[in-house]
C-alpha positions in Angstrom: 112.4 84.5 92.1 110.3 84.0 88.7 110.2 87.6 87.5 107.3 88.0 84.7 108.9 91.1 83.7 112.3 89.4 82.4 110.2 86.8 80.4 110.4 86.7 76.9 107.1 87.6 75.2 106.1 84.9 72.7 104.3 87.6 70.6 107.0 89.4 69.6 109.9 87.0 69.2 110.3 87.9 65.6 109.5 91.7 65.7 112.9 92.5 64.5 111.8 90.7 60.9 108.2 92.3 60.9 107.2 95.3 58.7 107.1 98.6 60.9 103.1 98.3 60.8 102.9 94.8 62.1 105.4 95.4 64.8 103.5 98.6 66.0 100.4 96.3 66.0 101.9 94.2 68.3 103.0 96.8 70.7 99.8 98.3 70.7 97.9 95.0 71.4 100.1 94.5 74.1 99.6 98.2 75.5 95.9 97.5 75.6 96.3 94.8 78.4 97.6 97.6 80.5 94.8 99.1 81.7 92.9 95.7 82.4 95.8 94.8 84.7 95.6 98.2 86.3 91.9 97.6 86.9 92.7 94.5 89.0 94.4 96.5 91.7 91.8 99.5 92.2 91.2 98.0 95.8 94.7 98.7 96.7 94.8 101.8 95.0 92.0 103.1 96.7 93.1 102.0 100.1 96.6 104.1 99.5 94.5 107.1 98.4 92.5 107.1 101.4 95.5 106.4 103.8 97.7 109.2 102.0 95.0 111.9 101.9 94.5 111.2 105.6 98.1 112.0 106.4 98.3 114.9 104.0 95.3 116.6 105.4 97.3 116.8 108.6 100.5 117.9 107.5 102.3 115.1 106.1 104.1 114.7 102.7 104.0 112.1 100.3 107.4 110.6 98.6 107.8 108.8 95.3 111.1 106.6 95.4 112.2 104.9 92.7 115.3 104.3 89.9 115.7 104.3 86.2 112.2 104.8 84.6 110.4 104.4 87.7 112.2 107.2 89.5 111.6 109.6 86.5 107.9 108.7 86.5 107.7 109.4 90.4 109.6 112.8 89.6 107.4 113.6 86.8 104.3 113.0 88.6 105.3 115.0 91.5 106.4 117.9 90.0 103.0 118.6 87.8 100.9 118.6 90.9 101.9 122.2 92.3 100.6 123.9 88.9 97.8 121.7 88.4 96.5 121.7 92.1 98.2 124.9 93.7 99.8 122.8 96.3 103.4 123.7 97.9 106.6 121.7 96.1 107.2 120.2 99.4 103.9 118.2 99.6 104.5 115.6 97.1 108.2 114.9 96.0 109.8 112.5 93.8 113.3 110.9 94.8 115.4 109.1 92.0 118.5 107.3 92.7 121.3 109.2 91.5 119.7 112.5 91.8 118.3 114.6 89.3 121.2 114.2 86.8 119.3 110.8 86.7 116.5 112.3 84.9 118.5 112.8 81.8 121.1 110.2 81.6 121.3 106.8 83.3 122.9 106.8 86.7 122.4 102.7 87.1 124.9 101.8 89.8 123.4 104.0 92.4 120.0 101.9 92.3 122.1 98.9 93.8 122.6 100.6 97.2 120.3 99.4 99.7 121.3 102.3 102.4 121.3 105.0 99.9 117.4 105.2 99.6 117.2 105.7 103.4 119.9 108.3 103.5 118.1 110.4 100.8 114.8 110.1 102.4 116.7 111.3 105.7 118.1 114.3 103.8 114.4 115.3 103.2 113.8 115.1 107.0 111.4 112.4 106.9 108.9 111.8 109.6 106.4 109.3 110.9 103.5 111.7 109.5 104.8 111.0 106.1 103.9 108.6 103.1 106.6 106.8 100.9 105.6 104.8 97.9 108.4 102.5 96.2 108.1 102.4 92.3 110.0 99.4 91.1 108.6 97.2 88.0 111.1 94.5 89.0 110.2 94.9 92.7 113.9 93.9 93.5 115.7 97.3 93.5 117.9 97.6 96.4 117.8 101.5 96.9 113.8 101.4 96.4 113.4 98.4 99.0 115.8 100.2 101.4 113.9 103.3 101.4 110.6 101.8 101.9 111.8 99.5 104.6 113.2 102.7 106.4 110.0 104.6 106.1 108.0 101.7 107.5 110.1 101.2 110.5 109.7 105.0 111.1 106.1 104.5 111.1 105.6 106.1 107.7 102.6 104.8 105.6 104.3 102.8 103.0 103.1 101.5 99.8 104.9 100.2 96.2 104.1 100.0 92.7 105.9 96.6 90.8 104.7 94.3 88.3 106.2 91.4 89.6 103.8 89.4 92.2 105.7 88.3 95.2 108.6 90.7 94.5 110.7 91.6 97.6 109.2 94.9 97.8 105.9 93.7 98.3 107.0 92.4 101.5 108.6 95.9 102.6 105.6 97.9 101.9 102.1 97.9 103.9 100.1 98.2 100.8 101.5 96.4 97.9 100.1 97.5 94.5 101.0 94.9 92.2 99.9 95.4 88.5 100.8 91.9 86.2 101.1 93.3 82.7 103.3 90.4 81.7 106.2 90.0 79.6 107.5 93.1 77.7 107.7 93.2 73.8 111.5 93.7 74.4 112.3 91.6 77.0 112.9 93.0 80.3 112.3 96.5 78.9 110.1 97.7 81.8 110.1 101.1 80.1 107.1 99.6 78.2 104.1 98.4 79.7 105.3 98.2 83.1 106.3 102.0 82.8 102.8 102.6 81.5 101.2 101.0 84.2 103.0 102.5 86.8 102.4 105.9 85.2 98.6 105.1 85.1 98.6 104.2 88.8 100.4 107.3 89.8 98.0 109.4 87.9 95.2 107.8 89.9 96.8 108.2 93.3 97.8 111.8 93.1 94.6 112.7 91.4 92.5 111.3 93.7 94.4 112.4 96.8 94.2 116.1 95.4 90.4 115.7 94.8 90.1 114.3 98.3 91.9 117.4 99.7 89.6 119.4 98.0 91.6 121.2 95.3 89.0 120.3 92.6 85.3 121.1 92.3 83.5 118.8 90.0 86.1 118.0 87.7 87.3 121.3 87.5 91.1 122.4 88.4 89.7 125.2 90.8 93.4 125.7 92.1 95.4 125.6 88.9 98.0 128.3 89.0 97.7 130.4 85.9 101.5 130.4 84.8 101.1 131.2 80.8 98.7 132.2 78.3 96.9 128.6 77.9 96.5 128.4 81.7 95.3 132.2 82.0 92.5 131.1 79.3 91.6 127.7 81.3 91.5 129.5 84.5 88.7 132.1 82.7 86.8 129.1 81.4 86.8 127.4 84.8 85.7 130.7 86.5 82.9 131.3 84.0 81.8 127.9 84.5 82.0 128.2 88.4 80.4 131.7 88.3 78.1 132.0 85.4 79.7 135.4 84.4 80.3 136.2 80.8 83.7 136.1 79.4 84.4 139.8 79.8 83.1 139.7 83.5 85.3 136.9 84.2 88.2 138.3 82.9 87.7 141.5 84.7 87.3 139.7 88.1 90.3 137.2 87.4 92.3 140.4 86.8 91.1 141.7 90.3 92.0 138.5 91.7 95.9 138.9 90.7 95.1 136.1 88.2 94.3 133.6 91.1 91.4 131.4 90.2 90.7 130.4 93.7 90.8 133.6 94.9 88.5 135.0 92.0 86.0 132.1 93.0 85.8 132.9 96.8 85.4 136.9 95.9 82.4 136.1 93.7 80.9 133.6 95.9 81.1 135.7 99.0 81.1 139.3 97.7 84.5 140.2 99.3 87.5 141.8 98.4 90.4 140.1 97.2 92.6 140.5 100.8 89.3 138.7 102.6 89.5 136.0 100.0 93.1 135.4 100.1 93.0 135.7 104.1 90.1 133.0 104.2 91.9 130.7 101.6 95.1 131.0 103.6 93.1 129.8 106.9 91.4 126.9 105.0 94.4 125.2 103.4 93.7 127.0 100.2 90.6 124.8 99.6 88.1 127.0 98.1 84.6 125.3 99.5 86.4 125.7 103.0 87.3 129.1 102.5 83.9 130.2 101.4 82.3 128.1 104.2 84.6 130.3 106.4 83.6 133.8 105.1 79.9 132.7 105.3 80.5 131.7 109.0 82.3 134.7 109.9 80.0 136.9 108.2 82.5 139.0 106.3 82.0 141.4 103.4 84.0 143.7 101.2 
């Protein structure tokens, strides 16, 4: 197979002899190609979002699987969703060859085991309702291909994110997302453009899935968890924007909601207590709009 990700980039063949500024200009120029390459894959990304949203809305889960940089990016994206959108940590999970030790040090040999990816998914009780996205810049990693192949045989929805057209993983996945960013500035160093492309695609998929599931109102993170001072301040600002309250009123309502933004919005919108708002949210998959509709339909008040 002719791997684009392993070719030499003619723009950077003498980068070690250039001034720092000129070398950085070359890196920056190459990076600017990434977003354009991602744009070519939007149709496939959209298909993934719709298929994943459908399954997650019915209780399925999403697994990112990868090795090295690809695996780390998957774990990163998965770990950021619960605080941002208030979803359970089990809903989206990142698996990396070599386990979580591989997040901070290389465990490269583990990526060569075709059966290990499937075994790691089995350990997470993978079932046919779930979704699996294999992340592999080269598209040849046995661990990731094995995981995707196993998941597809089980009836899961499967996709992949790779930067090499015709890579083996594109045959294993139901929906291949192929982002052709070209040769890296440092030959074969897919932590660079390829990694940036993967990060962009993961951001697009996870953000749009959360929007489709109802955890965003307009462009506001109405389910954000106020786990620190910065997020408390952000939550109060969102509450003000959603309700029209002044800052002191918003802070008072936020405190009454036990610092839960989604609960505070439901309390204000429906004129109900924190307990009623919490019960409605729990019965509505914690989607604010659905919880409000449920209370209005049931005719509940404080």
